[in-house]
C-alpha positions in Angstrom: 5.7 -24.1 5.5 2.9 -24.1 3.0 3.5 -27.0 0.1 4.9 -26.0 -3.3 1.3 -26.1 -4.7 0.0 -23.1 -2.8 2.9 -20.9 -4.8 0.8 -22.0 -8.0 0.7 -18.6 -9.5 4.4 -18.4 -9.8 4.5 -21.1 -12.1 3.0 -18.5 -14.8 6.0 -17.1 -16.4 4.3 -13.4 -16.9 3.2 -13.1 -13.7 6.3 -14.6 -12.4 8.7 -12.1 -14.3 6.2 -9.3 -12.8 6.3 -10.7 -9.1 10.0 -10.7 -9.1 10.7 -7.4 -10.6 8.1 -6.1 -8.2 9.5 -7.5 -4.9 13.2 -5.6 -6.1 11.5 -2.4 -7.1 8.8 -2.0 -4.0 11.8 -2.7 -1.9 13.6 0.3 -3.4 10.7 2.1 -3.1 10.2 1.3 0.8 13.6 2.1 1.3 13.2 5.5 -0.5 10.1 5.7 1.8 12.0 5.3 4.9 14.8 7.8 3.8 12.7 10.8 2.5 10.9 10.7 6.7 14.4 10.6 7.8 15.9 13.4 5.3 12.8 15.6 6.6 13.9 15.0 9.7 17.5 16.2 9.4 16.5 19.4 7.8 14.2 20.8 10.1 14.7 22.1 14.1 13.6 20.0 16.7 10.3 21.7 17.5 9.0 21.9 14.0 9.9 18.1 13.0 6.3 16.7 13.7 4.5 19.4 10.8 7.5 18.9 8.8 6.9 14.9 8.8 3.4 14.7 8.4 3.7 17.2 5.4 5.3 14.1 3.5 1.8 12.2 3.7 0.2 15.6 2.3 2.4 15.9 -0.7 1.9 12.1 -1.2 -1.5 12.1 -1.4 -2.4 15.3 -3.4 -1.4 13.6 -6.7 -3.3 10.2 -5.5 -6.3 11.9 -5.2 -6.1 14.6 -8.3 -5.4 11.8 -10.8 -7.2 9.1 -9.6 -10.2 9.0 -11.7 -8.0 10.1 -14.8 -5.5 7.1 -13.9 -8.2 4.6 -13.6 -9.6 5.5 -16.9 -6.4 5.5 -18.6 -5.6 2.2 -17.6 -8.9 0.9 -18.8 -8.3 2.4 -22.1 -4.6 2.1 -22.9 -2.5 -1.3 -22.9 -1.5 -1.6 -19.4 1.9 -3.1 -19.4 3.2 -0.3 -21.9 1.4 2.7 -19.5 3.8 0.5 -16.7 6.9 1.1 -18.7 6.1 5.0 -18.9 5.1 5.1 -15.1 8.5 3.1 -14.1 10.8 5.3 -16.1 8.9 8.2 -14.4 9.5 7.0 -11.0 13.2 6.1 -11.9 13.8 9.6 -12.9 12.1 11.1 -9.7 14.2 8.9 -7.7 17.3 9.8 -9.7 16.4 13.3 -9.1 16.3 12.9 -5.6 19.7 11.4 -5.2 21.0 14.5 -7.2 19.6 17.0 -4.7 21.0 14.7 -1.6 24.0 14.1 -2.8 24.6 17.8 -3.7 23.7 18.8 -0.1 20.4 21.0 -0.8 19.1 22.1 2.5 15.2 23.4 1.5 12.8 21.2 2.0 10.8 22.1 -0.8 12.5 19.9 -3.4 11.9 16.8 -1.6 8.4 17.8 -1.2 8.1 18.5 -4.8 9.6 15.3 -6.0 8.2 13.2 -3.3 4.6 14.4 -5.3 6.2 14.0 -8.4 7.1 10.7 -8.2 3.5 9.7 -6.1 2.1 11.1 -9.4 3.8 8.6 -11.8 2.6 6.0 -8.8 -0.8 6.9 -9.4 -0.9 5.7 -13.0 1.2 3.1 -12.2 -1.0 1.2 -9.5 -4.0 0.8 -11.6 -2.4 -0.6 -14.6 -0.6 -3.6 -12.3 -3.4 -4.3 -10.4 -5.2 -4.7 -13.3 -2.7 -6.4 -15.2 -2.8 -9.1 -12.9 -5.5 -10.9 -13.4 -4.5 -11.1 -17.0 -1.6 -13.0 -16.3 -2.7 -16.2 -14.5 -6.1 -18.3 -15.1 -9.1 -17.2 -13.1 -8.9 -20.4 -11.0 -5.4 -19.2 -9.8 -6.5 -15.5 -9.4 -6.5 -15.7 -5.9 -3.4 -17.1 -5.5 -1.8 -14.7 -7.4 -3.7 -11.6 -5.3 -2.3 -13.6 -2.2 1.4 -14.0 -3.1 1.6 -10.1 -4.3 0.3 -9.6 -0.8 3.3 -11.3 0.4 5.5 -9.7 -2.1 4.7 -6.2 -1.2 5.4 -7.2 2.9 8.7 -8.9 2.2 9.7 -5.8 0.5 8.4 -3.9 3.1 10.6 -5.3 5.5 13.7 -5.4 3.0 13.8 -2.0 1.8 13.4 -0.2 5.4 15.7 -2.4 7.3 18.0 -1.9 4.3 17.4 1.4 3.7 18.2 1.7 7.5 21.8 0.3 7.3 22.2 2.4 4.1 21.5 5.6 5.7 23.9 4.5 8.5 26.5 3.3 6.3 26.6 5.5 3.2 23.9 7.9 3.9 20.6 9.1 2.5 21.7 10.0 -1.2 22.5 6.2 -2.1 19.2 5.1 -0.7 17.6 7.1 -3.6 20.0 5.9 -6.3 19.2 2.2 -5.3 15.9 3.1 -5.7 16.2 4.5 -9.2 18.2 1.4 -10.5 15.4 -0.6 -9.0 12.6 0.5 -11.3 14.8 -0.7 -14.3 14.1 -4.7 -13.2 10.1 -3.9 -13.2 11.1 -2.3 -17.0 13.1 -5.3 -18.1 10.7 -7.7 -17.0 8.0 -6.0 -18.5 9.7 -5.8 -21.6 10.2 -9.7 -20.9 6.8 -10.9 -20.8 5.5 -13.0 -23.9 2.0 -14.0 -25.3 0.0 -11.2 -22.8 -3.3 -11.4 -23.7 -4.9 -8.1 -25.6 -8.1 -6.4 -24.9 -10.0 -5.9 -27.6 -11.3 -2.1 -29.0 -14.6 -2.6 -27.8 -13.3 -4.2 -24.5 -11.6 -1.1 -24.1 -12.9 2.3 -22.1 -12.9 5.5 -23.9 -10.9 8.4 -21.9 -13.8 10.9 -21.0 -15.7 11.9 -18.1 -18.5 9.6 -18.5 -16.1 6.5 -18.4 -14.6 7.9 -15.0 -18.0 8.0 -13.6 -19.0 4.4 -14.9 -15.9 3.3 -12.3 -17.5 5.8 -9.4 -20.9 4.3 -10.2 -20.0 0.7 -10.1 -18.1 1.1 -6.8 -20.4 3.2 -5.1 -23.1 0.5 -5.9 -21.5 -2.4 -5.0 -22.0 -2.4 -0.9 -19.5 -4.9 -0.3 -16.7 -3.3 -2.1 -17.8 0.5 -0.8 -17.9 -0.6 3.1 -14.2 -2.2 2.8 -12.7 0.8 1.0 -14.5 3.1 3.3 -13.3 1.1 6.4 -9.7 1.0 4.7 -9.5 4.8 4.4 -11.2 5.6 8.0 -9.3 2.8 9.6 -5.5 4.2 8.1 -6.5 7.5 9.1 -6.8 7.3 12.4 -3.8 4.7 12.7 -1.6 5.7 10.5 1.6 6.4 12.7 4.5 5.8 10.1 5.3 9.3 10.0 5.9 9.8 13.7 8.8 6.5 13.8 11.5 9.0 13.1 10.4 10.9 16.5 10.1 7.4 18.1 13.1 6.1 17.2 15.3 9.5 17.9 13.7 11.0 20.9 11.5 8.2 22.5 13.1 4.8 22.2 16.8 6.6 21.5 18.0 3.6 18.7 19.1 5.6 16.1 19.1 5.1 12.0 19.7 1.1 12.4 16.5 1.0 15.1 14.6 3.0 12.5 14.7 0.8 9.7 13.8 -2.0 12.1 10.8 -0.4 13.6 9.7 0.8 9.8 10.3 -2.9 8.5 8.1 -4.1 12.0 4.9 -4.2 10.7 5.9 -6.0 7.6 7.6 -9.0 9.7 4.0 -9.6 11.2 2.5 -9.5 7.8 4.8 -11.7 6.3 4.7 -14.6 8.4 0.6 -14.2 8.4 0.8 -14.0 4.9 2.4 -17.7 4.5 -0.2 -18.7 6.6 -2.9 -17.1 4.5 -1.7 -18.8 1.2 -2.2 -21.9 2.8 -5.6 -21.2 4.8 -7.4 -18.3 3.2 -10.0 -20.5 1.3 -10.6 -22.2 4.7 -12.1 -18.7 6.1 -15.8 -18.9 5.5 -16.9 -16.0 7.5 -14.9 -13.5 5.8 -17.0 -10.4 6.9 -16.5 -11.2 10.5 -12.4 -11.9 10.4 -11.9 -9.0 8.2 -13.9 -6.5 11.0 -11.9 -8.0 13.8 -9.1 -8.2 12.0 -9.4 -4.4 11.6 -10.1 -4.0 15.4 -6.9 -5.7 16.4 -4.8 -3.4 14.2 -6.7 -0.7 16.3 -5.5 -2.1 19.9 -1.7 -2.7 18.6 -1.6 0.8 17.4 -2.7 1.8 21.1 -0.2 -0.5 22.3 2.6 1.2 19.8 1.4 4.1 21.4 2.2 3.3 25.0 5.2 1.3 24.7 9.0 2.6 25.9 11.1 -0.1 25.5 12.4 -0.8 21.8 11.4 -4.9 21.5 8.0 -4.5 22.8 7.3 -1.4 20.3 9.0 -3.9 17.5 6.2 -6.4 18.7 3.0 -4.1 18.5 4.1 -2.8 15.2 4.4 -6.3 14.0 0.8 -7.3 15.4 -0.4 -4.2 13.1 1.4 -5.7 10.2 -0.4 -9.3 10.8 -3.7 -7.5 11.1 -3.6 -5.5 8.1 -2.4 -8.3 6.6 -5.3 -10.4 6.8 -7.8 -7.7 6.2 -5.7 -6.5 2.6 -6.0 -10.5 1.6 -9.9 -10.5 2.1 -10.7 -7.3 0.7 -8.3 -7.6 -2.3 -10.4 -11.4 -2.9 -13.6 -9.7 -2.7 -12.9 -6.5 -5.0 -10.8 -8.3 -7.8 -13.0 -11.1 -7.9 -16.3 -9.0 -8.1 -15.0 -6.4 -10.6 -15.6 -7.3 -14.1 -12.0 -6.7 -16.4 -13.1 -3.8 -18.0 -13.4 -2.1 -14.7 -10.6 -3.0 -12.8 -8.4 -0.3 -13.8 -11.4 2.1 -12.5 -12.3 0.5 -9.5 -8.4 0.2 -8.6 -7.9 4.2 -9.0 -10.9 4.8 -6.9 -9.5 2.2 -4.1 -6.2 4.1 -4.2 -7.8 7.3 -3.3 -8.9 5.4 0.1 -6.2 2.8 0.2 -3.2 5.3 -0.1 -5.2 8.7 1.1 -6.3 7.1 4.3 -2.5 6.4 5.8 -1.2 9.6 3.6 -3.9 11.9 5.7 -3.3 10.1 8.2 0.0 10.7 8.7 -1.0 14.7 8.3 -3.5 14.3 10.8 -0.9 12.4 13.3 2.0 15.1 12.6 -0.4 18.1 13.6 -1.8 16.1 16.8 1.8 15.0 17.5 3.0 18.9 17.2 0.1 20.0 19.9 0.3 17.2 22.0 3.0 14.7 21.5 4.0 11.8 19.3 2.7 9.2 21.9 -1.0 10.7 22.5 -1.2 10.9 18.6 -0.5 7.2 18.7 -2.8 6.4 21.2 -5.7 8.2 20.4 -5.5 7.2 16.6 -5.6 3.3 18.1 -8.6 4.1 19.8 -10.5 6.2 17.3 -9.5 3.3 14.3 -11.1 0.7 17.0 -14.3 2.6 17.2 -14.5 3.4 13.4 -14.6 -0.4 12.9 -17.4 -1.0 15.5 -19.3 1.6 13.5 -18.5 -0.2 10.1 -20.1 -3.3 11.7 -23.2 -2.0 13.1 -23.9 0.3 10.2 -23.1 -2.5 7.3 -24.7 -6.2 8.4 -23.9 -7.5 4.8 -20.3 -7.0 5.5 -20.6 -7.9 9.0 -22.3 -11.4 7.8 -20.2 -11.9 4.6 -19.6 -15.1 4.2 -17.3 -17.0 1.6 -20.1 -18.7 -0.4 -21.8 -15.2 -0.6 -22.1 -13.7 -4.4 -20.7 -9.9 -4.2 -23.7 -7.4 -5.3 -22.8 -5.9 -9.0 -20.4 -8.3 -9.6 -20.3 -9.7 -13.2 -23.0 -12.3 -14.2 -22.2 -15.6 -13.2 -19.2 -14.9 -11.4 -19.3 -15.3 -7.0 -17.5 -13.1 -4.8 -14.9 -15.6 -3.5 -14.8 -19.7 -5.7 
């Protein structure tokens, strides 16, 4: 177990408030993500499940793509904490509306899709504001630790949420998952209201809400080779290997484990990620060849996805899914350190919003792709070929981007602010 000093970011009150609030809120959101897939699977005939579940990914990704540039500019132009108060309330109302239609027994799919898209729309503005706010809540020397702690928090929520969601679905029903999620956003609102002495940016440090400001963000990302290559790798790897939308099919029709088993399968990647995250908090500074480790982590992610598609035994499936989470944790922590430390504060919102297109767009579009392939060839074939494609894409990225392949901890990040190094 890591020593207490390895959780140094939690000593800072404002970060601790946000971290704890997000832990509860993200747990509720992960419960809801699992519940939406289960809800949709119950509303469609057996032969339409693959396509209907894939559509969940599509309706979630459209707002991310549509609002990505605007949301980053808004996060760099406005007070990030106040912006989060608005977005958290919007997501709470969206979840409450989902609970209402579920309690009323509405059988149509379009209200579920519409409200899922609405919640993601608010989330597309919340993400850049939240990620850009974090570096203002801790000293620079504790930022890497804060990023690692934030990733661990997300993975803990990814275990708690789906596992609790499976229990709630099996005992109380889908509507109560939505209701619990609506309440969870109020905890973040309380945390934001309780913060004190949050550093304020001057008018000169804030971006204007304009096309030029949006293009400045795009230019920064795509002129920085390390940030650009990690985002592209993230997108294509998750596009091919994302199979979360197919988990209801595996749980119901292949493994026959019901709602409780589905909840644990949904949480399995996060179980692996948490174990790996606790190790990384202690040892991440000792990783010197960060580019090579990042690439090998994505290769392992793809291989484990193939194993998941081949497995017909519940615990073996759980194991392979846990390995995908462990590998993704290593990749995510290294990517976050490179991006945040290489990005000046006045561009962090825009960098994050561009990254959202890759980080969320890859898996969400991947769910659509997985659903379409599953509809035509079956869920196992979809997962196996997706994992193999992930390995192939990673090999191509490694060959095409030697700067990433050879990147070490000591190397400066091209395009970073003067005097800043990629990973101090």
